[in-house]
One Martini backbone bead per residue (centre of mass of N, CA, C, O) as a GRO file, in nm:
protein
   89
    1MET     BB    1  -4.796  -3.905  10.279
    2GLY     BB    2  -5.040  -4.061  10.414
    3LEU     BB    3  -5.188  -4.176  10.694
    4ARG     BB    4  -5.288  -4.446  10.584
    5LEU     BB    5  -5.012  -4.546  10.469
    6ARG     BB    6  -4.854  -4.536  10.734
    7PHE     BB    7  -5.031  -4.733  10.889
    8ILE     BB    8  -4.992  -4.974  10.701
    9LEU     BB    9  -4.681  -4.989  10.731
   10ALA     BB   10  -4.672  -5.025  11.039
   11ILE     BB   11  -4.843  -5.284  11.058
   12SER     BB   12  -4.673  -5.454  10.861
   13THR     BB   13  -4.410  -5.439  11.019
   14LEU     BB   14  -4.514  -5.557  11.283
   15LEU     BB   15  -4.608  -5.827  11.165
   16ALA     BB   16  -4.333  -5.915  11.052
   17LEU     BB   17  -4.184  -5.920  11.327
   18VAL     BB   18  -4.363  -6.128  11.468
   19LEU     BB   19  -4.325  -6.358  11.261
   20ALA     BB   20  -4.015  -6.373  11.283
   21GLY     BB   21  -4.007  -6.439  11.584
   22ASN     BB   22  -4.170  -6.701  11.571
   23ALA     BB   23  -3.981  -6.850  11.378
   24TYR     BB   24  -3.731  -6.845  11.556
   25VAL     BB   25  -3.848  -6.999  11.799
   26PHE     BB   26  -3.933  -7.252  11.645
   27VAL     BB   27  -3.652  -7.336  11.541
   28ILE     BB   28  -3.508  -7.364  11.812
   29GLU     BB   29  -3.702  -7.572  11.945
   30THR     BB   30  -3.685  -7.788  11.724
   31ALA     BB   31  -3.380  -7.839  11.742
   32ARG     BB   32  -3.374  -7.939  12.031
   33SER     BB   33  -3.578  -8.176  12.005
   34LEU     BB   34  -3.430  -8.319  11.772
   35ARG     BB   35  -3.166  -8.374  11.918
   36ALA     BB   36  -3.289  -8.543  12.149
   37GLU     BB   37  -3.419  -8.761  11.968
   38ILE     BB   38  -3.164  -8.859  11.823
   39GLU     BB   39  -3.009  -8.940  12.078
   40ALA     BB   40  -3.214  -9.146  12.186
   41ARG     BB   41  -3.211  -9.333  11.937
   42ALA     BB   42  -2.907  -9.396  11.939
   43VAL     BB   43  -2.896  -9.528  12.218
   44ALA     BB   44  -3.107  -9.747  12.162
   45PHE     BB   45  -2.961  -9.878  11.924
   46GLY     BB   46  -2.698  -9.943  12.070
   47THR     BB   47  -2.824 -10.125  12.285
   48LEU     BB   48  -2.956 -10.331  12.079
   49ALA     BB   49  -2.688 -10.400  11.906
   50VAL     BB   50  -2.467 -10.505  12.111
   51GLU     BB   51  -2.566 -10.772  12.236
   52PRO     BB   52  -2.566 -10.963  11.984
   53LEU     BB   53  -2.267 -10.917  11.918
   54ALA     BB   54  -2.149 -11.016  12.187
   55THR     BB   55  -2.269 -11.300  12.177
   56ALA     BB   56  -2.139 -11.387  11.910
   57TYR     BB   57  -1.847 -11.343  11.997
   58ASP     BB   58  -1.850 -11.537  12.240
   59ALA     BB   59  -1.923 -11.787  12.074
   60TYR     BB   60  -1.671 -11.774  11.898
   61ALA     BB   61  -1.463 -11.787  12.130
   62ALA     BB   62  -1.580 -12.065  12.248
   63SER     BB   63  -1.507 -12.244  11.983
   64GLY     BB   64  -1.166 -12.200  11.954
   65ARG     BB   65  -1.109 -11.972  11.803
   66PRO     BB   66  -0.966 -11.700  11.735
   67SER     BB   67  -0.899 -11.411  11.906
   68TRP     BB   68  -0.927 -11.030  11.916
   69GLY     BB   69  -0.969 -11.000  12.231
   70ARG     BB   70  -1.179 -10.855  12.405
   71SER     BB   71  -1.483 -10.874  12.531
   72PRO     BB   72  -1.786 -10.720  12.457
   73ALA     BB   73  -1.934 -10.781  12.724
   74ALA     BB   74  -1.748 -10.594  12.892
   75CYS     BB   75  -1.846 -10.330  12.744
   76THR     BB   76  -2.162 -10.353  12.837
   77ARG     BB   77  -2.143 -10.300  13.150
   78SER     BB   78  -2.050 -10.017  13.061
   79PRO     BB   79  -2.098  -9.714  12.978
   80PRO     BB   80  -2.029  -9.497  12.758
   81LYS     BB   81  -1.790  -9.209  12.716
   82TRP     BB   82  -1.966  -9.002  12.556
   83PRO     BB   83  -2.034  -8.722  12.419
   84ARG     BB   84  -2.247  -8.499  12.373
   85CYS     BB   85  -2.428  -8.346  12.165
   86GLY     BB   86  -2.273  -8.029  12.134
   87SER     BB   87  -2.033  -8.048  12.299
   88THR     BB   88  -1.713  -7.898  12.401
   89THR     BB   89  -1.567  -8.165  12.554
   0.00000   0.00000   0.00000
């Protein structure tokens, strides 16, 4: 094998390793930001969806029809104690 061919193989290998490293870092960072964005959207949706349901349930309970238990409005006063996405506890 000539010197020129060895040099080309060495540079190609080095370039491939650098590109693979960049791809790995990009995938890891994208996954973290995507997880945070999904969690933020889920919390926002939950916050927006619970209040109208609780109000409708309270209106139904106030109408004199049978109730199914405690008021959802009481549940909205304190934040839920759900584990974070990806947590081990």
